[in-house]
The first five atom37 places (N, CA, C, CB, O) and aatype in JSON, in Angstrom:
{
  "aatype": [12, 10, 11, 14, 19, 3, 14, 7, 14, 5, 14, 6, 1, 14, 9, 7, 6, 10, 19, 15, 6, 10, 9, 3, 3, 7, 11, 0, 18, 0, 1, 0, 6, 13, 3, 10, 19, 11, 16, 9, 0, 0, 0, 11, 0, 1, 0, 10, 0, 12, 14, 0, 0, 10, 13, 7, 0, 0, 13, 19, 15, 0, 10, 0, 0, 19, 16, 0, 10, 0, 19, 7, 19, 19, 10, 0, 10, 0, 1, 10, 9, 7, 14, 10, 10, 7, 7, 10, 0, 7, 10, 10, 10, 13, 0, 7, 9, 0, 0, 7, 10, 7, 17, 18, 7, 0, 5, 1, 19, 11, 1, 3, 10],
  "atom_mask": [
    [1, 1, 1, 1, 1],
    [1, 1, 1, 1, 1],
    [1, 1, 1, 1, 1],
    [1, 1, 1, 1, 1],
    [1, 1, 1, 1, 1],
    [1, 1, 1, 1, 1],
    [1, 1, 1, 1, 1],
    [1, 1, 1, 0, 1],
    [1, 1, 1, 1, 1],
    [1, 1, 1, 1, 1],
    [1, 1, 1, 1, 1],
    [1, 1, 1, 1, 1],
    [1, 1, 1, 1, 1],
    [1, 1, 1, 1, 1],
    [1, 1, 1, 1, 1],
    [1, 1, 1, 0, 1],
    [1, 1, 1, 1, 1],
    [1, 1, 1, 1, 1],
    [1, 1, 1, 1, 1],
    [1, 1, 1, 1, 1],
    [1, 1, 1, 1, 1],
    [1, 1, 1, 1, 1],
    [1, 1, 1, 1, 1],
    [1, 1, 1, 1, 1],
    [1, 1, 1, 1, 1],
    [1, 1, 1, 0, 1],
    [1, 1, 1, 1, 1],
    [1, 1, 1, 1, 1],
    [1, 1, 1, 1, 1],
    [1, 1, 1, 1, 1],
    [1, 1, 1, 1, 1],
    [1, 1, 1, 1, 1],
    [1, 1, 1, 1, 1],
    [1, 1, 1, 1, 1],
    [1, 1, 1, 1, 1],
    [1, 1, 1, 1, 1],
    [1, 1, 1, 1, 1],
    [1, 1, 1, 1, 1],
    [1, 1, 1, 1, 1],
    [1, 1, 1, 1, 1],
    [1, 1, 1, 1, 1],
    [1, 1, 1, 1, 1],
    [1, 1, 1, 1, 1],
    [1, 1, 1, 1, 1],
    [1, 1, 1, 1, 1],
    [1, 1, 1, 1, 1],
    [1, 1, 1, 1, 1],
    [1, 1, 1, 1, 1],
    [1, 1, 1, 1, 1],
    [1, 1, 1, 1, 1],
    [1, 1, 1, 1, 1],
    [1, 1, 1, 1, 1],
    [1, 1, 1, 1, 1],
    [1, 1, 1, 1, 1],
    [1, 1, 1, 1, 1],
    [1, 1, 1, 0, 1],
    [1, 1, 1, 1, 1],
    [1, 1, 1, 1, 1],
    [1, 1, 1, 1, 1],
    [1, 1, 1, 1, 1],
    [1, 1, 1, 1, 1],
    [1, 1, 1, 1, 1],
    [1, 1, 1, 1, 1],
    [1, 1, 1, 1, 1],
    [1, 1, 1, 1, 1],
    [1, 1, 1, 1, 1],
    [1, 1, 1, 1, 1],
    [1, 1, 1, 1, 1],
    [1, 1, 1, 1, 1],
    [1, 1, 1, 1, 1],
    [1, 1, 1, 1, 1],
    [1, 1, 1, 0, 1],
    [1, 1, 1, 1, 1],
    [1, 1, 1, 1, 1],
    [1, 1, 1, 1, 1],
    [1, 1, 1, 1, 1],
    [1, 1, 1, 1, 1],
    [1, 1, 1, 1, 1],
    [1, 1, 1, 1, 1],
    [1, 1, 1, 1, 1],
    [1, 1, 1, 1, 1],
    [1, 1, 1, 0, 1],
    [1, 1, 1, 1, 1],
    [1, 1, 1, 1, 1],
    [1, 1, 1, 1, 1],
    [1, 1, 1, 0, 1],
    [1, 1, 1, 0, 1],
    [1, 1, 1, 1, 1],
    [1, 1, 1, 1, 1],
    [1, 1, 1, 0, 1],
    [1, 1, 1, 1, 1],
    [1, 1, 1, 1, 1],
    [1, 1, 1, 1, 1],
    [1, 1, 1, 1, 1],
    [1, 1, 1, 1, 1],
    [1, 1, 1, 0, 1],
    [1, 1, 1, 1, 1],
    [1, 1, 1, 1, 1],
    [1, 1, 1, 1, 1],
    [1, 1, 1, 0, 1],
    [1, 1, 1, 1, 1],
    [1, 1, 1, 0, 1],
    [1, 1, 1, 1, 1],
    [1, 1, 1, 1, 1],
    [1, 1, 1, 0, 1],
    [1, 1, 1, 1, 1],
    [1, 1, 1, 1, 1],
    [1, 1, 1, 1, 1],
    [1, 1, 1, 1, 1],
    [1, 1, 1, 1, 1],
    [1, 1, 1, 1, 1],
    [1, 1, 1, 1, 1],
    [1, 1, 1, 1, 1]
  ],
  "atom_positions": [
    [[-67.0, 39.2, 59.74], [-65.7, 39.49, 58.87], [-65.68, 40.77, 58.3], [-65.53, 38.53, 57.72], [-66.64, 41.02, 57.55]],
    [[-64.75, 41.75, 58.47], [-64.7, 42.85, 57.65], [-64.42, 42.74, 56.15], [-63.81, 43.63, 58.17], [-63.7, 41.94, 55.55]],
    [[-65.2, 43.8, 55.68], [-65.0, 43.82, 54.39], [-63.92, 44.88, 53.82], [-66.26, 43.99, 53.86], [-63.9, 45.98, 54.37]],
    [[-62.99, 44.63, 52.72], [-62.36, 45.83, 52.39], [-63.18, 47.02, 52.0], [-61.5, 45.57, 51.41], [-64.32, 46.98, 51.52]],
    [[-62.4, 48.16, 52.28], [-63.15, 49.35, 51.99], [-62.75, 49.59, 50.47], [-62.78, 50.63, 53.04], [-61.59, 49.55, 50.05]],
    [[-63.93, 49.86, 49.66], [-63.66, 50.15, 48.32], [-63.2, 51.61, 48.05], [-64.84, 49.83, 47.54], [-63.78, 52.64, 48.41]],
    [[-62.13, 51.5, 47.39], [-61.38, 52.85, 47.31], [-62.19, 53.83, 46.19], [-59.69, 52.57, 46.79], [-61.91, 55.02, 46.05]],
    [[-63.07, 53.26, 45.56], [-63.89, 54.0, 44.63], [-63.39, 53.66, 43.03], [0.0, 0.0, 0.0], [-62.5, 52.85, 42.78]],
    [[-63.88, 54.18, 42.34], [-63.31, 54.01, 40.67], [-62.09, 54.12, 40.71], [-63.74, 55.05, 39.53], [-61.65, 54.94, 41.51]],
    [[-61.19, 53.39, 39.94], [-59.68, 53.61, 39.64], [-59.54, 54.47, 38.23], [-58.85, 52.06, 39.51], [-59.76, 53.92, 37.15]],
    [[-59.22, 55.62, 38.32], [-58.78, 56.33, 37.05], [-57.89, 55.4, 36.25], [-57.99, 57.69, 37.35], [-56.86, 54.8, 36.57]],
    [[-58.72, 55.46, 34.86], [-57.89, 54.87, 33.92], [-56.58, 55.25, 33.52], [-58.47, 54.87, 32.97], [-56.31, 56.45, 33.53]],
    [[-55.53, 54.22, 33.07], [-54.43, 54.64, 32.84], [-54.41, 54.8, 31.18], [-53.43, 53.71, 33.51], [-54.98, 54.01, 30.43]],
    [[-53.76, 55.82, 30.79], [-53.53, 56.05, 29.21], [-53.03, 54.56, 28.69], [-52.22, 57.39, 28.86], [-52.43, 53.75, 29.4]],
    [[-53.42, 54.35, 27.23], [-52.97, 53.43, 26.52], [-51.33, 53.28, 26.42], [-53.59, 53.64, 25.32], [-50.67, 52.25, 26.59]],
    [[-50.86, 54.62, 26.1], [-49.46, 54.89, 25.92], [-48.53, 54.26, 27.02], [0.0, 0.0, 0.0], [-47.48, 53.65, 26.8]],
    [[-49.06, 54.52, 28.15], [-48.46, 54.28, 29.56], [-48.52, 52.7, 29.66], [-49.38, 55.08, 30.87], [-47.52, 52.11, 30.08]],
    [[-49.68, 52.0, 29.28], [-49.47, 50.61, 29.34], [-48.72, 50.1, 28.66], [-50.32, 49.98, 29.21], [-47.87, 49.32, 29.09]],
    [[-48.88, 50.45, 27.3], [-47.81, 49.82, 26.2], [-46.5, 49.91, 26.55], [-47.84, 50.47, 24.85], [-45.81, 48.89, 26.48]],
    [[-45.94, 51.17, 26.99], [-44.59, 51.41, 27.41], [-44.3, 50.36, 28.45], [-44.38, 52.85, 27.94], [-43.28, 49.68, 28.39]],
    [[-45.18, 50.24, 29.39], [-45.08, 49.23, 30.61], [-44.91, 47.75, 30.06], [-46.49, 49.3, 31.59], [-44.06, 46.96, 30.47]],
    [[-45.71, 47.55, 29.23], [-45.69, 46.17, 28.53], [-44.35, 45.96, 27.77], [-46.94, 46.04, 27.47], [-43.89, 44.82, 27.67]],
    [[-43.84, 46.8, 27.33], [-42.44, 46.67, 26.51], [-41.38, 46.87, 27.43], [-42.24, 47.75, 25.31], [-40.31, 46.4, 27.02]],
    [[-41.34, 47.38, 28.47], [-40.31, 47.23, 29.58], [-40.36, 45.8, 30.04], [-40.59, 48.21, 30.82], [-39.38, 45.04, 29.99]],
    [[-41.55, 45.47, 30.49], [-41.75, 44.13, 31.05], [-41.13, 43.13, 30.03], [-43.33, 43.83, 31.32], [-40.23, 42.4, 30.45]],
    [[-41.53, 43.03, 28.68], [-40.95, 42.28, 27.69], [-39.56, 42.4, 27.52], [0.0, 0.0, 0.0], [-38.99, 41.36, 27.17]],
    [[-38.85, 43.44, 27.68], [-37.5, 43.6, 27.6], [-36.73, 42.89, 28.75], [-37.22, 45.03, 27.58], [-35.74, 42.17, 28.6]],
    [[-37.38, 43.21, 30.01], [-36.72, 42.71, 31.19], [-36.87, 41.04, 31.22], [-37.41, 43.46, 32.53], [-35.94, 40.4, 31.71]],
    [[-38.02, 40.34, 30.72], [-38.18, 39.07, 30.39], [-37.21, 38.59, 29.46], [-39.39, 38.88, 29.93], [-36.53, 37.59, 29.71]],
    [[-37.08, 39.3, 28.31], [-35.9, 38.66, 27.31], [-34.71, 38.65, 27.91], [-35.63, 39.41, 25.97], [-33.99, 37.65, 27.79]],
    [[-34.28, 39.77, 28.7], [-33.0, 39.84, 29.09], [-32.76, 38.58, 30.43], [-32.74, 41.51, 29.54], [-31.71, 37.96, 30.59]],
    [[-33.79, 38.44, 31.11], [-33.68, 37.26, 32.22], [-33.58, 36.0, 31.41], [-35.04, 37.16, 33.31], [-33.0, 35.05, 31.94]],
    [[-34.05, 35.87, 30.23], [-34.07, 34.45, 29.6], [-32.91, 34.29, 28.85], [-35.28, 34.16, 28.68], [-32.52, 33.15, 28.61]],
    [[-32.18, 35.45, 28.37], [-31.0, 35.56, 27.89], [-29.99, 35.23, 28.92], [-30.85, 36.79, 27.34], [-29.15, 34.36, 28.67]],
    [[-29.98, 35.85, 30.04], [-29.04, 35.4, 31.11], [-29.17, 34.03, 31.55], [-29.18, 36.21, 32.26], [-28.12, 33.43, 31.77]],
    [[-30.25, 33.44, 31.72], [-30.57, 31.99, 31.85], [-29.67, 31.15, 31.03], [-31.99, 31.69, 31.45], [-28.77, 30.4, 31.42]],
    [[-30.07, 31.4, 29.76], [-29.38, 30.61, 28.8], [-27.83, 30.71, 28.76], [-29.9, 30.96, 27.52], [-27.12, 29.73, 28.53]],
    [[-27.34, 32.03, 29.02], [-25.91, 31.99, 29.09], [-25.28, 31.34, 30.36], [-25.42, 33.36, 28.96], [-24.15, 30.86, 30.41]],
    [[-26.25, 31.41, 31.46], [-25.62, 30.49, 32.59], [-25.67, 29.05, 32.26], [-26.38, 30.66, 33.97], [-24.77, 28.29, 32.59]],
    [[-26.53, 28.75, 31.71], [-26.63, 27.28, 31.45], [-25.57, 26.74, 30.57], [-27.93, 26.94, 30.85], [-24.91, 25.72, 30.77]],
    [[-25.49, 27.69, 29.42], [-24.14, 27.34, 28.54], [-22.88, 27.52, 29.26], [-24.0, 28.26, 27.24], [-21.91, 26.92, 28.79]],
    [[-22.74, 28.08, 30.11], [-21.49, 28.32, 30.72], [-21.29, 27.03, 31.67], [-21.47, 29.77, 31.52], [-20.15, 26.57, 31.82]],
    [[-22.33, 26.5, 32.25], [-22.24, 25.39, 33.21], [-21.9, 24.08, 32.38], [-23.63, 25.25, 34.04], [-21.07, 23.26, 32.77]],
    [[-22.61, 23.97, 31.26], [-22.29, 22.72, 30.34], [-20.75, 23.08, 29.82], [-23.51, 22.54, 28.9], [-20.11, 22.1, 29.46]],
    [[-20.28, 23.97, 29.76], [-18.92, 24.04, 29.14], [-17.93, 24.05, 30.08], [-18.72, 25.18, 28.3], [-16.77, 23.93, 29.69]],
    [[-18.2, 24.19, 31.45], [-17.38, 23.81, 32.62], [-17.43, 22.46, 32.59], [-17.82, 24.35, 33.97], [-16.33, 21.91, 32.52]],
    [[-18.59, 21.62, 32.61], [-18.86, 20.46, 32.99], [-17.86, 19.39, 31.53], [-20.79, 20.39, 33.15], [-17.35, 18.27, 31.64]],
    [[-17.9, 20.09, 30.6], [-17.23, 19.4, 29.23], [-15.63, 19.61, 29.3], [-17.85, 20.2, 27.68], [-14.92, 18.9, 28.59]],
    [[-15.1, 20.51, 30.09], [-13.81, 20.87, 30.05], [-12.98, 19.84, 30.31], [-13.56, 21.84, 30.83], [-12.09, 19.48, 29.54]],
    [[-13.21, 19.32, 31.38], [-12.28, 18.22, 31.9], [-12.48, 16.86, 30.86], [-12.72, 17.82, 33.64], [-11.5, 16.29, 30.37]],
    [[-13.6, 16.5, 30.64], [-13.65, 15.02, 29.6], [-12.93, 15.59, 28.36], [-15.48, 14.34, 29.08], [-12.09, 14.9, 27.78]],
    [[-13.25, 16.8, 27.97], [-12.46, 17.34, 26.49], [-10.84, 16.99, 26.76], [-12.67, 19.36, 26.19], [-10.17, 16.27, 26.01]],
    [[-10.43, 17.5, 27.74], [-8.85, 17.39, 28.2], [-8.58, 16.01, 28.11], [-8.48, 17.91, 29.77], [-7.67, 15.64, 27.37]],
    [[-9.35, 15.04, 28.86], [-8.99, 13.58, 29.06], [-9.01, 12.9, 27.5], [-10.18, 12.79, 30.18], [-8.23, 11.98, 27.23]],
    [[-10.02, 13.45, 26.47], [-9.89, 12.81, 25.34], [-8.71, 13.28, 24.38], [-11.13, 12.89, 24.74], [-8.14, 12.61, 23.51]],
    [[-8.47, 14.67, 24.76], [-7.16, 15.17, 24.11], [-5.94, 14.45, 24.5], [0.0, 0.0, 0.0], [-5.09, 14.2, 23.64]],
    [[-5.75, 14.04, 25.87], [-4.77, 13.31, 26.28], [-4.92, 11.71, 25.78], [-4.73, 13.52, 27.74], [-3.94, 10.99, 25.58]],
    [[-5.91, 11.41, 25.68], [-6.13, 9.91, 24.92], [-5.61, 9.9, 23.47], [-7.8, 9.48, 24.82], [-5.0, 8.97, 22.95]],
    [[-5.97, 11.15, 22.87], [-5.68, 11.11, 21.45], [-4.06, 11.08, 21.31], [-6.37, 12.43, 20.7], [-3.5, 10.35, 20.49]],
    [[-3.33, 12.02, 22.25], [-1.88, 12.12, 22.12], [-1.32, 10.59, 22.52], [-1.27, 13.39, 23.16], [-0.33, 10.18, 21.9]],
    [[-1.83, 9.87, 23.37], [-1.4, 8.73, 23.77], [-1.71, 7.77, 22.54], [-2.04, 8.35, 25.11], [-0.83, 7.0, 22.14]],
    [[-2.68, 7.8, 22.07], [-2.87, 6.85, 20.74], [-1.8, 7.13, 19.72], [-4.35, 7.1, 19.97], [-1.3, 6.24, 19.02]],
    [[-1.41, 8.6, 19.66], [-0.55, 9.04, 18.63], [0.76, 8.37, 18.87], [-0.43, 10.56, 18.6], [1.51, 7.92, 18.0]],
    [[0.97, 8.37, 20.4], [2.25, 7.81, 20.72], [2.2, 6.15, 20.6], [2.66, 8.32, 22.22], [3.26, 5.57, 20.34]],
    [[1.19, 5.51, 20.76], [1.18, 4.3, 20.58], [1.28, 3.9, 19.1], [0.11, 3.84, 21.19], [2.0, 2.92, 18.89]],
    [[0.7, 4.49, 17.99], [1.14, 4.26, 16.58], [2.25, 4.47, 16.43], [0.6, 4.87, 15.65], [2.87, 3.68, 15.72]],
    [[2.91, 5.54, 16.98], [4.47, 5.9, 16.72], [5.23, 4.73, 17.11], [5.04, 7.2, 17.59], [5.96, 4.13, 16.32]],
    [[5.05, 4.36, 18.42], [5.85, 3.14, 18.99], [5.68, 2.0, 18.15], [5.43, 2.72, 20.41], [6.54, 1.14, 18.01]],
    [[4.59, 2.0, 17.6], [4.58, 0.5, 16.82], [5.36, 0.82, 15.31], [2.68, -0.16, 16.52], [5.88, -0.09, 14.67]],
    [[5.36, 1.93, 14.93], [6.12, 2.03, 13.52], [7.27, 2.03, 13.77], [5.92, 3.15, 12.64], [7.98, 1.38, 13.01]],
    [[7.93, 2.77, 14.98], [9.38, 2.56, 15.25], [9.78, 1.22, 15.5], [9.82, 3.32, 16.36], [10.86, 0.76, 15.13]],
    [[8.83, 0.5, 16.2], [9.34, -1.12, 16.61], [9.21, -1.82, 15.25], [0.0, 0.0, 0.0], [9.91, -2.83, 15.13]],
    [[8.52, -1.5, 14.31], [8.34, -2.36, 13.08], [9.61, -1.96, 12.3], [6.86, -2.07, 12.21], [10.4, -2.81, 11.89]],
    [[9.78, -0.66, 12.11], [10.99, -0.48, 11.38], [12.42, -0.87, 11.99], [11.01, 0.89, 11.06], [13.44, -1.11, 11.34]],
    [[12.31, -0.87, 13.16], [13.58, -1.39, 13.99], [13.58, -3.06, 13.92], [13.47, -0.84, 15.73], [14.62, -3.71, 13.99]],
    [[12.37, -3.59, 13.79], [12.34, -4.95, 13.6], [12.67, -5.55, 12.2], [11.08, -5.33, 13.98], [13.14, -6.67, 12.0]],
    [[12.31, -4.49, 11.13], [12.74, -4.93, 9.89], [14.03, -4.56, 9.61], [11.95, -4.53, 8.92], [14.48, -5.01, 8.55]],
    [[14.91, -3.7, 10.43], [16.26, -3.51, 10.19], [16.9, -4.47, 10.96], [16.73, -2.19, 10.46], [18.06, -4.63, 10.58]],
    [[16.57, -5.19, 11.95], [17.45, -6.01, 12.63], [16.84, -7.36, 12.65], [17.75, -5.5, 13.98], [17.59, -8.34, 12.71]],
    [[15.46, -7.53, 12.61], [14.78, -8.88, 12.32], [14.88, -9.59, 13.66], [15.51, -9.76, 11.07], [14.94, -10.82, 13.72]],
    [[14.9, -8.78, 14.76], [14.87, -9.62, 16.09], [14.32, -8.51, 17.14], [16.53, -10.28, 16.57], [13.64, -7.57, 16.73]],
    [[14.53, -8.62, 18.1], [14.13, -7.8, 19.58], [13.37, -6.61, 19.37], [0.0, 0.0, 0.0], [12.25, -6.57, 19.87]],
    [[13.83, -5.55, 18.65], [13.09, -4.45, 18.59], [11.52, -4.38, 18.37], [13.65, -3.83, 17.69], [10.81, -3.44, 18.73]],
    [[11.12, -5.44, 17.77], [9.73, -5.68, 17.54], [8.98, -5.71, 18.99], [9.56, -7.07, 16.7], [8.06, -4.98, 19.38]],
    [[9.56, -6.66, 19.61], [9.01, -6.71, 20.96], [8.96, -5.61, 21.98], [9.61, -7.64, 21.53], [8.13, -5.52, 22.88]],
    [[9.9, -4.8, 21.75], [9.93, -3.38, 22.39], [8.79, -2.44, 21.96], [0.0, 0.0, 0.0], [8.08, -1.73, 22.68]],
    [[8.77, -2.62, 20.47], [7.48, -1.75, 19.89], [6.5, -2.15, 20.4], [0.0, 0.0, 0.0], [5.65, -1.32, 20.73]],
    [[6.27, -3.52, 20.62], [4.88, -4.07, 20.89], [4.71, -3.68, 22.3], [4.7, -5.72, 20.65], [3.68, -3.08, 22.59]],
    [[5.52, -3.92, 23.17], [5.65, -3.32, 24.45], [5.04, -1.71, 24.56], [7.23, -3.39, 24.79], [4.13, -1.38, 25.33]],
    [[5.6, -1.0, 23.8], [5.33, 0.49, 23.76], [3.87, 0.7, 23.4], [0.0, 0.0, 0.0], [3.13, 1.51, 23.95]],
    [[3.56, -0.16, 22.39], [2.1, 0.04, 21.74], [1.34, -0.47, 23.03], [1.73, -0.94, 20.17], [0.47, 0.32, 23.4]],
    [[1.45, -1.47, 23.7], [0.61, -1.89, 24.65], [0.41, -0.94, 25.82], [1.06, -3.1, 25.07], [-0.69, -0.74, 26.34]],
    [[1.58, -0.36, 26.21], [1.69, 0.51, 27.1], [0.74, 1.86, 26.77], [3.13, 0.74, 27.2], [-0.17, 2.23, 27.51]],
    [[1.13, 2.52, 25.53], [0.35, 3.77, 25.35], [-1.03, 3.31, 24.91], [1.02, 4.79, 24.28], [-1.91, 4.03, 25.39]],
    [[-1.46, 2.37, 24.17], [-2.76, 1.88, 23.9], [-3.46, 1.81, 25.13], [-2.76, 0.59, 23.23], [-4.55, 2.36, 25.2]],
    [[-2.91, 1.11, 26.27], [-3.75, 1.11, 27.65], [-3.91, 2.31, 28.27], [0.0, 0.0, 0.0], [-4.95, 2.55, 28.88]],
    [[-2.9, 3.2, 28.19], [-3.19, 4.63, 28.68], [-4.18, 5.18, 27.97], [-2.06, 5.56, 28.61], [-5.11, 5.64, 28.64]],
    [[-4.28, 5.28, 26.62], [-5.1, 5.84, 25.73], [-6.61, 5.43, 26.21], [-4.71, 5.36, 24.28], [-7.44, 6.27, 26.55]],
    [[-6.84, 4.02, 26.19], [-7.95, 3.38, 26.49], [-8.4, 3.82, 27.86], [-7.75, 1.96, 26.37], [-9.57, 4.2, 27.91]],
    [[-7.73, 3.84, 28.93], [-7.97, 4.08, 30.22], [-8.49, 5.74, 30.24], [0.0, 0.0, 0.0], [-9.51, 6.14, 30.82]],
    [[-7.56, 6.56, 29.48], [-7.9, 7.86, 29.55], [-9.41, 8.34, 28.85], [-6.73, 8.53, 28.92], [-10.23, 9.13, 29.32]],
    [[-9.46, 7.58, 27.61], [-10.73, 7.55, 26.82], [-12.06, 7.1, 27.83], [0.0, 0.0, 0.0], [-13.09, 7.76, 27.93]],
    [[-11.79, 5.85, 28.54], [-13.02, 5.43, 29.27], [-13.32, 6.55, 30.45], [-12.79, 3.85, 29.92], [-14.47, 6.82, 30.8]],
    [[-12.37, 7.05, 30.91], [-12.55, 8.0, 32.01], [-13.32, 9.26, 31.55], [-11.19, 8.39, 32.6], [-14.22, 9.84, 32.16]],
    [[-12.76, 9.58, 30.35], [-13.55, 10.88, 29.67], [-15.02, 10.34, 29.45], [0.0, 0.0, 0.0], [-15.92, 11.0, 29.96]],
    [[-15.28, 9.42, 28.87], [-16.69, 8.95, 28.67], [-17.43, 8.73, 29.9], [-16.72, 7.71, 27.9], [-18.66, 8.83, 29.85]],
    [[-16.81, 8.42, 31.06], [-17.59, 8.29, 32.28], [-18.06, 9.68, 32.7], [-16.76, 7.62, 33.41], [-19.19, 9.97, 33.09]],
    [[-16.86, 10.6, 32.53], [-17.21, 11.76, 33.18], [-18.14, 12.66, 32.25], [-15.93, 12.46, 33.61], [-18.66, 13.64, 32.77]],
    [[-18.35, 12.41, 31.04], [-19.27, 13.08, 30.08], [-20.67, 12.35, 30.63], [-18.84, 12.79, 28.31], [-21.6, 13.12, 30.88]],
    [[-20.87, 11.1, 30.81], [-22.13, 10.57, 31.1], [-22.41, 11.18, 32.7], [-22.11, 8.81, 30.93], [-23.52, 11.65, 32.93]],
    [[-21.5, 11.16, 33.65], [-21.76, 11.71, 34.95], [-22.21, 13.08, 34.73], [-20.57, 11.66, 35.86], [-23.39, 13.32, 34.99]],
    [[-21.49, 13.99, 34.29], [-21.59, 15.54, 34.28], [-22.85, 16.04, 33.63], [-20.38, 16.18, 33.51], [-23.44, 17.02, 34.08]],
    [[-23.29, 15.36, 32.52], [-24.51, 15.76, 31.59], [-25.75, 15.12, 32.14], [-24.31, 15.27, 30.02], [-26.83, 15.28, 31.58]]
  ]
}
């Protein structure tokens, strides 16, 4: 087997050049780490966008359910008949929508993270 040819003694590089190269390498490493953190944060933000929108829609639906209940109670007190059942039906409808959207949002968070 052939041995590699020894090129001879390597000239020593000045300390300033080595320190400068070390600083440049450190800066490049820090930039790469920062870019990695930015990429990870952007990916997590994209993953949370849809569940956040679903939770927002669930909140709006829950507000609609409370409003429907309040209107139903007021109308029931005004007439003491039928409108309460309408208010309860609206409450059940919007509460069901809010529960469904909230459940779906929670499932998306579990799946995406």
